[in-house]
VEXFI-465086 format. One line per 10 residues: number of its first residue (from 1); for each residue x, y, z of C-alpha. Coordinates in pm, whole numbers, plus 50000, padded with zeros to 5 digits. Layout:
BEGIN
NUM = X Y Z  ... .
# end
This chain:
BEGIN
1 = 38968 60769 42587  38762 60450 42597  38724 60214 42296  39026 60364 42122  39074 60047 41918  38714 60055 41793  38751 60418 41685  39071 60335 41496  38895 60044 41325  38604 60261 41209 .
11 = 38837 60543 41102  39043 60304 40887  38726 60143 40750  38572 60481 40660  38898 60591 40498  38917 60275 40284  38552 60304 40181  38603 60670 40091  38912 60593 39883  38724 60310 39710 .
21 = 38429 60535 39625  38648 60823 39506  38859 60591 39287  38571 60577 39038  38580 60956 39006  38956 60960 38944  38932 60689 38678  38630 60847 38508  38805 61185 38493  39111 61017 38345 .
31 = 38907 60853 38069  38731 61184 37994  39069 61357 37964  39181 61094 37714  38857 61140 37518  38900 61517 37514  39260 61486 37393  39150 61241 37122  38860 61457 37001  39029 61796 37017 .
41 = 38755 62058 37027  38491 61836 36866  38225 61751 37131  38045 61503 36902  38368 61312 36842  38435 61310 37217  38087 61171 37287  38124 60901 37023  38461 60801 37172  38311 60767 37522 .
51 = 38014 60571 37383  38248 60334 37200  38440 60241 37516  38133 60224 37742  38160 59846 37786  38539 59827 37804  38711 59747 38136  38883 60058 38271  38930 59976 38641  39073 59654 38785 .
61 = 39086 59622 39165  39220 59266 39166  38908 59108 39311  38675 59276 39059  38679 59507 38760  38451 59774 38615  38358 59903 38270  38361 60272 38184  37979 60287 38204  37989 60136 38554 .
71 = 38266 60372 38664  38078 60670 38518  37764 60582 38715  37960 60559 39042  38163 60878 39012  38107 61189 39223  37828 61380 39051  37900 61740 38955  37624 62000 38945  37541 62208 38642 .
81 = 37746 62503 38763  38053 62277 38746  37965 62042 38461  37761 62275 38243  37414 62183 38123  37055 62279 38189  36838 62278 38500  36465 62341 38469  36161 62330 38693  35847 62237 38502 .
91 = 35502 62330 38627  35238 62078 38524  34926 62283 38453  34682 62174 38723  34430 62402 38552  34452 62185 38238  34417 61870 38448  34102 62004 38617  33954 62103 38281  34019 61753 38154 .
101 = 33865 61590 38461  33557 61812 38417  33535 61734 38041  33597 62102 37963  33287 62202 38158  33113 62524 38055  32978 62578 38408  33037 62951 38485  33116 62895 38855  33372 62629 38763 .
111 = 33543 62846 38501  33539 63159 38718  33700 62958 38998  33974 62842 38760  34041 63202 38661  34034 63326 39022  34277 63054 39131  34522 63166 38862  34485 63535 38949  34511 63496 39326 .
121 = 34786 63234 39351  35014 63307 39647  35356 63187 39751  35352 62827 39877  34981 62788 39796  34906 62513 39546  34678 62591 39251  34445 62308 39355  34388 62449 39704  34331 62797 39563 .
131 = 34076 62650 39318  33884 62481 39600  33885 62807 39799  33768 63004 39495  33494 62749 39420  33360 62772 39776  33357 63153 39753  33194 63165 39410  32936 62889 39455  32825 62980 39810 .
141 = 32662 62639 39825  32455 62689 39510  32670 62458 39296  32844 62139 39405  33168 61994 39279  32969 61673 39227  32737 61842 38978  32684 61640 38657  32827 61922 38446  33146 61944 38656 .
151 = 33310 61639 38815  33020 61389 38835  33055 61325 38462  33065 60990 38290  33445 60966 38282  33478 61017 38658  33191 60792 38767  33243 60441 38894  33456 60290 39170  33689 60546 39323 .
161 = 33528 60824 39123  33268 61094 39183  32893 61038 39223  32610 61288 39258  32559 61237 39632  32914 61330 39735  32986 61638 39941  33246 61891 39823  33494 61760 40083  33458 61406 39948 .
171 = 33499 61523 39588  33809 61720 39685  33979 61400 39804  33900 61226 39472  34022 61523 39267  34344 61548 39469  34410 61181 39398  34336 61225 39028  34563 61530 39008  34843 61337 39182 .
181 = 34795 61057 38927  34822 61308 38643  35143 61456 38784  35284 61106 38832  35189 61028 38470  35366 61345 38354  35670 61250 38563  35688 60908 38395  35646 61056 38047  35922 61311 38107 .
191 = 36154 61050 38257  36106 60828 37951  36178 61117 37717  36492 61210 37910  36618 60851 37935  36611 60828 37556  36775 61166 37506  37120 61027 37588  37243 61269 37857  37489 61138 38115 .
201 = 37351 61113 38471  37020 61297 38422  36826 61383 38736  36445 61413 38748  36238 61441 39063  35897 61561 39179  35898 61861 39413  35651 61778 39688  35283 61821 39601  35327 62139 39401 .
211 = 35285 61978 39058  35641 62079 38981  35911 61854 38837  36284 61925 38855  36496 61814 38560  36876 61838 38551  37070 61745 38239  37446 61777 38304  37651 61828 37992  37349 61912 37773 .
221 = 37430 62187 37524  37146 62245 37275  36923 62467 37490  36632 62525 37252  36611 62158 37156  36602 62046 37519  36333 62299 37613  36117 62180 37326  36170 61819 37433  36069 61893 37793 .
231 = 35792 62146 37736  35623 61985 37438  35293 61826 37533  35333 61580 37241  34965 61603 37148  34966 61455 36798  34655 61523 36589  34542 61469 36231  34323 61740 36079  34158 61789 35743 .
241 = 34251 62124 35590  34087 62387 35374  34252 62465 35042  34352 62819 34956  34073 62857 34701  33819 62755 34967  33933 63007 35228  34056 63281 34992  33731 63482 34990  33744 63505 35369 .
251 = 34102 63634 35361  34011 63908 35111  33707 64008 35320  33918 64007 35637  34179 64227 35470  33908 64476 35366  33752 64481 35714  34090 64534 35882  34153 64846 35674  33894 65029 35883 .
261 = 34097 64992 36200  34454 64920 36088  34517 65156 35793  34586 65517 35891  34577 65671 35544  34244 65766 35388  34338 65674 35031  34302 65299 35000  34237 65101 34687  33996 64814 34700 .
271 = 34104 64460 34630  33857 64251 34437  33769 63918 34594  33869 63730 34283  34211 63894 34279  34361 63706 34575  34575 63476 34363  34701 63769 34160  34779 63963 34476  34971 63673 34624 .
281 = 35156 63612 34298  35285 63962 34241  35187 64245 34469  35322 64499 34219  35087 64397 33939  34768 64336 34136  34554 64645 34098  34858 64860 34174  34798 64808 34548  34982 65047 34769 .
291 = 35216 64908 35036  35062 64966 35378  34702 64965 35261  34646 64591 35316  34689 64494 35685  34678 64121 35615  34824 64087 35267  35115 64323 35328  35249 64071 35577  35265 63791 35319 .
301 = 35626 63724 35217  35569 63420 34995  35302 63261 34774  35084 62987 34910  34915 62700 34734  34719 62386 34818  34666 62386 35198  34919 62668 35251  34745 63006 35265  35072 63197 35251 .
311 = 35417 63240 35399  35468 63492 35679  35755 63620 35892  35753 63459 36240  35744 63804 36403  35402 63874 36243  35224 63564 36370  35105 63726 36694  34942 64015 36507  34771 63785 36258 .
321 = 34645 63557 36537  34494 63864 36701  34324 63958 36373  34162 63615 36337  34034 63618 36697  33833 63937 36648  33455 63869 36642  33401 64110 36351  33658 63913 36149  33539 63562 36247 .
331 = 33187 63649 36136  33314 63687 35779  33373 63312 35754  33124 63116 35546  32863 62919 35741  33037 62585 35684  33374 62740 35784  33257 62889 36114  33479 62657 36323  33793 62697 36108 .
341 = 34111 62683 36314  34410 62887 36193  34751 62742 36282  35115 62780 36179  35384 62544 36060  35724 62501 36219  35973 62759 36083  36132 62686 35747  36335 62880 35492  36246 62995 35137 .
351 = 36400 63226 34880  36303 63590 34925  36031 63625 34659  36046 64003 34671  36404 64006 34546  36464 64131 34191  36669 63823 34098  36523 63505 34249  36836 63304 34161  37056 63518 34385 .
361 = 36785 63586 34643  36870 63526 35007  36704 63260 35221  36454 63400 35470  36288 63229 35766  35911 63191 35731  35613 63002 35872  35319 62869 35673  34957 62954 35754  34695 62674 35748 .
371 = 34320 62664 35804  34206 62339 35969  33851 62207 35944  33739 62248 36303  33413 62167 36478  33205 62275 36776  33412 62064 37020  33746 62156 36857  33827 61786 36807  34060 61666 36529 .
381 = 33959 61411 36269  34190 61165 36447  34396 61179 36766  34758 61070 36797  34665 60840 37084  34626 60563 36825  35002 60562 36754  35162 60250 36903  35515 60287 36770  35727 60560 36613 .
391 = 36077 60549 36463  36307 60806 36312  36383 60711 35951  36437 60862 35605  36182 60912 35329  36219 60813 34964  36411 61133 34895  36661 61053 35171  36528 61326 35400  36475 61268 35775 .
401 = 36123 61149 35861  35924 60967 36130  35737 60646 36054  35433 60555 36268  35231 60242 36334  34870 60277 36455  34646 60038 36644  34354 59862 36473  34102 60133 36557  34337 60404 36436 .
411 = 34415 60210 36118  34044 60198 36036  33991 60572 36092  34312 60650 35902  34191 60448 35602  33861 60641 35599  34038 60974 35640  34291 60915 35362  34018 60775 35139  33816 61094 35176 .
421 = 34125 61310 35112  34199 61109 34795  33845 61148 34665  33826 61522 34740  34187 61595 34635  34232 61752 34978  34509 61745 35239  34564 61604 35590  34763 61820 35834  34982 61636 36083 .
431 = 34981 61863 36390  35196 61830 36701  35122 62069 36989  34928 62302 36754  35217 62322 36505  35177 62179 36156  35468 61954 36067  35339 61857 35723  35013 61855 35526  35044 61593 35253 .
441 = 34784 61506 34996  34683 61147 34917  34765 61043 34560  34733 60661 34565  34401 60591 34732  34307 60503 35094  34600 60396 35314  34530 60065 35488  34722 59892 35767  34773 60194 35991 .
451 = 35132 60264 35888  35221 60617 35783  35507 60862 35773  35556 61220 35888  35775 61420 35654  35870 61787 35654  36168 62018 35699  36327 61804 35972  36686 61747 36068  36803 61415 36218 .
461 = 36792 61541 36577  36431 61659 36535  36310 61324 36401  36482 61144 36690  36315 61376 36941  35976 61350 36771  35988 60969 36771  36103 60984 37132  35811 61195 37254  35556 60997 37052 .
471 = 35678 60670 37205  35694 60817 37555  35337 60941 37521  35178 61279 37561  35175 61477 37881  34837 61484 38060  34864 61863 38069  35099 62131 37947  35436 62152 38122  35559 62511 38144 .
481 = 35920 62594 38227  35886 62831 38524  36252 62826 38625  36561 62738 38427  36935 62771 38449  37172 62711 38161  37545 62691 38225  37807 62657 37955  38085 62398 38002  38358 62661 37982 .
491 = 38195 62855 38266  38168 62529 38462  38541 62465 38418  38616 62820 38535  38404 62754 38844  38598 62432 38913  38928 62616 38880  38812 62896 39111  38675 62645 39363  38995 62440 39357 .
501 = 39218 62743 39408  39008 62878 39696  38986 62533 39856  39361 62468 39845  39450 62818 39965  39190 62805 40241  39318 62466 40355  39681 62582 40359  39604 62904 40549  39404 62719 40814 .
511 = 39683 62463 40853  39953 62729 40882  39757 62922 41143  39687 62613 41353  40057 62517 41359  40159 62878 41429  39916 62915 41720  39906 62565 41873  40238 62409 41771  40244 62029 41762 .
521 = 39877 62010 41862  39803 62216 41549  39965 61943 41336  39731 61688 41495  39432 61911 41413  39555 61942 41054  39584 61564 41013  39229 61533 41144  39123 61805 40898  39279 61615 40606 .
531 = 39097 61298 40706  38778 61502 40744  38797 61611 40379  38850 61250 40271  38542 61139 40467  38333 61428 40335  38406 61356 39968  38374 60983 40029  38026 61022 40179  37915 61243 39890 .
541 = 38040 60990 39635  37889 60693 39824  37538 60838 39844  37533 60998 39499  37518 61355 39629  37585 61630 39376  37880 61866 39411  37793 62228 39321  37982 62557 39331  37800 62665 39652 .
551 = 37875 62310 39769  38244 62380 39723  38186 62697 39926  38031 62474 40195  38337 62248 40188  38574 62543 40215  38371 62673 40508  38402 62329 40663  38777 62387 40669  38712 62677 40903 .
561 = 38459 62499 41122  38647 62168 41129  38912 62317 41356  38653 62495 41570  38608 62196 41801  38986 62158 41825  39019 62526 41918  38760 62491 42196  38931 62176 42330  39283 62319 42305 .
571 = 39189 62645 42476  39026 62451 42760  39334 62231 42792  39556 62542 42818  39336 62672 43102  39362 62341 43286  39741 62340 43243  39764 62696 43385  39576 62575 43694  39856 62326 43761 .
581 = 39710 62004 43624  39927 61751 43446  39901 61712 43067  39702 61390 43106  39461 61549 43355  39424 61864 43142  39340 61662 42832  39097 61444 43026  38920 61752 43167  38908 61937 42835 .
591 = 38743 61641 42658  38488 61597 42940  38126 61714 42937  38200 61994 43185  38510 62086 42987  38467 62154 42616  38205 61895 42513  37896 62084 42629  38003 62398 42440  38087 62193 42130 .
601 = 37752 62012 42132  37545 62327 42195  37731 62526 41927  37704 62253 41665  37340 62168 41737  37243 62529 41661  37459 62511 41349  37296 62184 41238  36948 62330 41295  37017 62628 41066 .
611 = 37175 62397 40807  36872 62167 40816  36632 62458 40769  36845 62578 40477  36827 62231 40322  36449 62210 40369  36366 62553 40227  36647 62584 39971  36641 62466 39611  36902 62358 39359 .
621 = 37258 62471 39441  37150 62600 39783  37058 62246 39884  37406 62146 39772  37557 62411 39998  37342 62303 40294  37416 61935 40234  37795 61973 40228  37774 62199 40533  37573 61938 40728 .
631 = 37800 61651 40623  38103 61865 40708  37973 61935 41059  37931 61562 41130  38266 61455 40981  38455 61743 41144  38313 61657 41487  38420 61294 41445  38772 61379 41330  38824 61669 41574 .
641 = 38702 61487 41882  38819 61131 41813  39099 61133 41554  39293 61427 41699  39250 61269 42045  39426 60953 41926  39736 61155 41829  39725 61353 42156  39703 61034 42365  39998 60889 42176 .
651 = 40198 61200 42264  40100 61171 42630  40210 60806 42630  40543 60906 42472  40713 61241 42508  40426 61422 42684  40557 61757 42558  40232 61913 42437  40168 62271 42552  39889 62363 42305 .
661 = 40078 62681 42216  40406 62811 42080  40662 63040 42237  40509 63332 42047  40143 63264 42132  40162 63115 42483  40066 63442 42658  39817 63568 42402  39477 63661 42554  39586 63556 42903 .
671 = 39500 63778 43201  39269 63981 42982  39027 64189 43190  38823 64415 42965  38492 64535 43110  38248 64445 42830  37939 64520 43039  38060 64868 43132  38066 64981 42767  37719 64843 42689 .
681 = 37567 65193 42671  37805 65285 42390  37751 64956 42204  37374 64986 42245  37387 65339 42101  37614 65233 41814  37403 64928 41729  37080 65127 41758  37211 65391 41515  37324 65120 41269 .
691 = 36987 64943 41300  36785 65262 41243  37001 65367 40947  36973 65017 40799  36594 65003 40837  36549 65353 40691  36766 65259 40393  36584 64928 40342  36227 65058 40369  36245 65424 40267 .
701 = 36561 65511 40072  36751 65253 39870  36554 64937 39934  36726 64611 39841  36848 64489 39505  36603 64204 39471  36728 63947 39224  36515 63745 38985  36477 63473 39250  36248 63713 39439 .
711 = 36077 63913 39166  36096 63686 38862  36282 63754 38542  36556 63631 38313  36930 63679 38353  37204 63621 38099  37577 63618 38157  37714 63739 37825  38081 63748 37730  38163 64002 37457 .
721 = 38450 63998 37211  38586 64323 37356  38503 64564 37642  38161 64730 37622  37977 65015 37794  37712 64859 38019  37494 65172 38007  37490 65177 37627  37406 64806 37610  37130 64854 37868 .
731 = 36973 65136 37660  36995 64933 37338  36835 64626 37495  36564 64834 37662  36471 64978 37323  36470 64632 37161  36256 64471 37433  36030 64770 37490  36081 64735 37864  36368 64827 38100 .
741 = 36666 64590 38073  36947 64609 38326  37306 64544 38224  37586 64533 38481  37955 64456 38447  38032 64112 38587  38401 64087 38673  38581 64211 38361  38440 64494 38148  38387 64259 37853 .
751 = 38132 64056 38047  37782 64168 38145  37501 64034 38357  37180 64120 38171  36844 64109 38350  36498 64152 38198  36139 64090 38307  36013 64079 37948  35706 63851 37929  35811 63676 38251 .
761 = 35445 63608 38336  35404 63416 38011  35529 63059 37995  35617 62840 37704  35908 62737 37488  35806 62987 37219  35840 63278 37466  36185 63161 37576  36296 63136 37215  36152 63480 37141 .
771 = 36357 63633 37424  36673 63461 37299  36608 63586 36945  36551 63943 37064  36866 63935 37275  37073 63806 36985  36923 64056 36738  36991 64349 36971  37351 64242 37042  37437 64105 36697 .
781 = 37655 64405 36609  37886 64308 36898  37911 63951 36762  37965 63989 36385  38114 63640 36349  37873 63452 36577  37556 63277 36463  37239 63256 36675  37307 62892 36765  37662 62965 36875 .
791 = 37550 63275 37065  37273 63093 37253  37375 62729 37290  37662 62578 37485  37963 62399 37345  38310 62305 37463  38557 62591 37442  38291 62860 37416  38441 63200 37499  38182 63453 37374 .
801 = 37805 63477 37380  37568 63353 37649  37776 63161 37903  37495 63122 38154  37122 63190 38145  36851 63156 38404  36480 63217 38427  36257 63241 38733  35885 63261 38663  35658 63495 38855 .
811 = 35481 63209 39035  35792 63033 39161  35963 63360 39261  35677 63421 39504  35734 63075 39653  36109 63138 39683  36049 63468 39862  35798 63308 40101  36031 63016 40172  36314 63259 40243 .
821 = 36113 63451 40502  36007 63129 40673  36363 62994 40663  36507 63296 40849  36219 63321 41097  36215 62942 41143  36588 62932 41215  36551 63200 41483  36250 63029 41640  36413 62685 41649 .
831 = 36735 62823 41800  36536 63021 42059  36354 62704 42168  36670 62493 42175  36864 62741 42388  36570 62783 42626  36561 62405 42674  36940 62372 42700  36999 62668 42936  36656 62649 43104 .
841 = 36623 63029 43108  36452 63237 42841  36699 63522 42900  36976 63324 42728  36752 63266 42428  36653 63632 42416  37016 63747 42429  37111 63509 42148  36815 63606 41927  36877 63978 41990 .
851 = 37234 63929 41865  37117 63732 41561  36847 63985 41470  37108 64260 41505  37341 64070 41268  37069 64010 41007  36961 64377 41004  37326 64488 40992  37404 64272 40687  37079 64376 40513 .
861 = 37167 64740 40585  37516 64705 40436  37364 64552 40123  37099 64824 40100  37349 65106 40143  37622 64969 39917  37468 64768 39632  37456 65066 39394  37829 65131 39387  38004 64808 39489 .
871 = 38213 64649 39207  38037 64315 39256  37672 64214 39268  37483 64239 39597  37146 64092 39505  36884 63949 39734  36850 63593 39609  36861 63236 39738  37239 63254 39779  37199 63561 39998 .
881 = 36944 63382 40218  37189 63093 40248  37451 63342 40363  37213 63493 40620  37130 63151 40763  37499 63062 40777  37565 63388 40962  37290 63294 41208  37460 62959 41268  37804 63106 41326 .
891 = 37674 63392 41540  37504 63132 41758  37829 62937 41770  38020 63229 41926  37735 63327 42157  37682 62975 42289  38052 62944 42378  38027 63257 42596  37692 63153 42746  37827 62809 42834 .
901 = 38109 62973 43030  37856 63204 43205  37653 62898 43306  37969 62719 43423  38081 63015 43636  37733 63058 43787  37727 62691 43886  38085 62717 44017  38235 62936 44287  38341 63244 44093 .
911 = 38330 63547 44325  38213 63898 44245  37898 64065 44119  37684 63914 43845  37841 64159 43596  38188 64045 43712  38095 63681 43647  37969 63763 43296  38277 63975 43221  38505 63692 43336 .
921 = 38312 63451 43112  38370 63669 42806  38738 63734 42883  38824 63370 42948  38661 63260 42622  38797 63549 42416  39077 63339 42271  38825 63077 42151  38591 63340 42007  38856 63534 41819 .
931 = 39041 63225 41699  38725 63069 41560  38619 63394 41393  38968 63450 41257  38965 63106 41093  38634 63186 40928  38749 63530 40813  39069 63384 40661  38872 63120 40472  38602 63363 40356 .
941 = 38857 63620 40240  39028 63349 40038  38698 63254 39876  38607 63620 39821  38932 63685 39634  38974 63354 39448  38631 63186 39455  38490 63341 39138  38257 63627 39048  37936 63424 39074 .
951 = 37965 63370 39452  38143 63692 39551  37828 63867 39679  37728 63550 39864  38070 63529 40034  38072 63901 40114  37745 63863 40307  37897 63584 40517  38221 63777 40566  38036 64081 40701 .
961 = 37809 63853 40901  38096 63672 41075  38262 64001 41174  37935 64149 41298  37841 63819 41462  38161 63819 41664  38089 64177 41776  37728 64098 41870  37828 63789 42069  38055 64003 42285 .
971 = 37869 64335 42301  37499 64257 42241  37410 63903 42352  37571 63913 42697  37456 64269 42788  37098 64172 42695  37136 63865 42918  37259 64086 43206  36979 64341 43158  36696 64084 43146 .
981 = 36801 63877 43451  36597 64008 43743  36771 64188 44031  36645 63929 44278  36805 63649 44078  37129 63846 44047  37139 63901 44427  37074 63530 44485  37366 63435 44259  37597 63696 44414 .
991 = 37508 63593 44772  37576 63228 44692  37915 63298 44533  38041 63556 44779  37942 63343 45083  38135 63053 44933 .
# end
């Protein structure tokens, strides 16, 4: 081997760099262990401890030292499935952006196009492109995008804007740029909010041009708080309010009008308009009203006063909103109240006023109803854009509050507004994202200087978050959470334990087999494998890559593939030794291009292509799997080809006793002469039957168990205090949600995977919280000692409740499904083209693709036939697609090894018919094929048994795929090659060989 010294230098250099990079991870983990021991089970105490030592030196390398904060930033990043935390994908509402750019245009073509774009959105189609298509279809040239009442408005005119003479194509370019600017603005606002939240190693990135933003917060635990922080638009507004006596007549009239449609009984007693206060004060004494006869007033649970019209249960807000939107109800408003805007406060608690003894009454959760003084344009009296600074503080009563400073223009408007409120003895509502936080009156005259304070029923965390979002600024459009995953820290630790066990066992089994089969050469391969793992982790730490649970699966798979190149080289060396060559000559030939190198390169290029496609089309953890797989391929090739060669050359220079086998295995698979082509009729029949049965099951009988990644929905992994009946829980949840809810046992019978599509097409933090509340309410009897917060949110040591939760919105599920189809088809197309270029005959490509298609259908068929009764989940999701693509890669690996030998024998002087040449190619490579597949099966079985419940279905798909892929390489790919080569070409090959 040439340049041996240079290879040693780089190997030592890479090893030292890897050790240096990984040292930060070891030190950081050590400090965290000390913090955990110090804090016990108190996460806040642990966090304070780590914050306190952030600037202390914890690593001294002699030539330099590092603080804990520096070490923490350089450690190997762990994904949410290992660390715990929350991962969300936010969709910036492009519809809102377009409305803003068009100044909320009333143009019917514009608004119909917005609606059509929402209704007809397809996978991988951006909303903006669908809007342009819809506008073209609706306008038919009659209306231009550059119309004055659409985009050629005053705010978009000027340099770089829209003028009246522009064509639609020109306007589209401007609008695309403006939309990109809005998404970039949203990205900056979200990043600033997250930076101030205090989470370790947050990750935020834009996802192409989709208007989507990925946010990962490792270690974050308060789920509801984080979702509010991310999804809140932070649109602060100041509104004047109506007092109860001003709006009371409308409420009484509305209650009377609603009786006609909402009250089923015929006997109803009228409520006089002047009796509202009496009715609100004591329903029992007010005209002896009968419960159920007053659709609006029966929902009041507490007396109002001032700007508060009444207290209501949160569950009733949707019904009341619907009442107030009815035209026949709105018309009852007085002429000067026509634009009144009804809004709610944030939830608070009051004593149950319907209790007999108010002193012992229980606290109940309520929301307050307000009526804001609206106008034709729905604009507030003052916008929050005038706020220049906000700080969390405490009011005069010692309660958490937020102080604000306004700019000069805002200070002037604020002085006028407070002056008017003082004179009229009215109130000013402070509204954030259409929720009233407080509605104070003004008792000391106009407030000058622009400084004010927001008070209300806050806790400290809420005031910090509110000040944070006000300082970061408001989002240019709403940001809806369309996909989210929440993982508890205890589940993350379990995943680490499972990954560690499967990794160590997989490594040991591979090492034992290599020594058993190849003797001393197996030890050399194992040393190269150990160095390969060091390089792999070192590269991940150096470039800040994130380690995920599927990533660990990719690393464990690398253990199987890392020895693949060694197996190909060793088997070739054994062949050369049997032909009488010396050890030195055999090694030289096996490492040559016409020895093992061409097969290794072809096999790994196809593998890299499938891994790259998986990385491009995958998201989240799947990218982590693809990334570790790609890195592992590169590092394993380097260590297998170069590092193992160094040890072999040292042996040749010394004892020269290598035989690449042991006494037990030296005659295995030698002189093997099975006629694979002769049995092709039987294998064709068998594979055809399996294919037909699979397709019938997929399309006509069972179908496939499509997970939420493909159809949208929410999943919860819930750990119960004791074993439960999944069917009973499913029925109870279905009744509570009013829609089918699936509950399946996940591992042990005290743990369920719960899936629901309830309101999945609706986005918003309020919907997510509603689902969590319904889930908790329905399951509360199973958790008598667990509060809602403990049931829903994550914390260290959590053993019951929601351990993991995920949501995939309807829009993104369509994209995931489309990407999955393109990933599988793209992998096949790319491999077909590569093999056609490499082998220069389309028949090789066709044989390989036929084998791959056979494998994919086979695995899909197994999943379709078995998912209903298997003891583990067999869902079609992103993990399954990753498994399919991995199967494609490994199936190609085996097939290419056989095809390379066919090509070699055709070029050489092998005698016999074309079928004899192909049969000899398969038989002489059988040891390589079976050894490689056996390594993979050993590793996958280890992961299947010890790798954890969450990846068991994913591993099972690969396990079946590897077995079927080995079969198809031997019994499908080569027969198809034989059958598609023309008879003339076969005769030409046979004549050439037999004459020689």
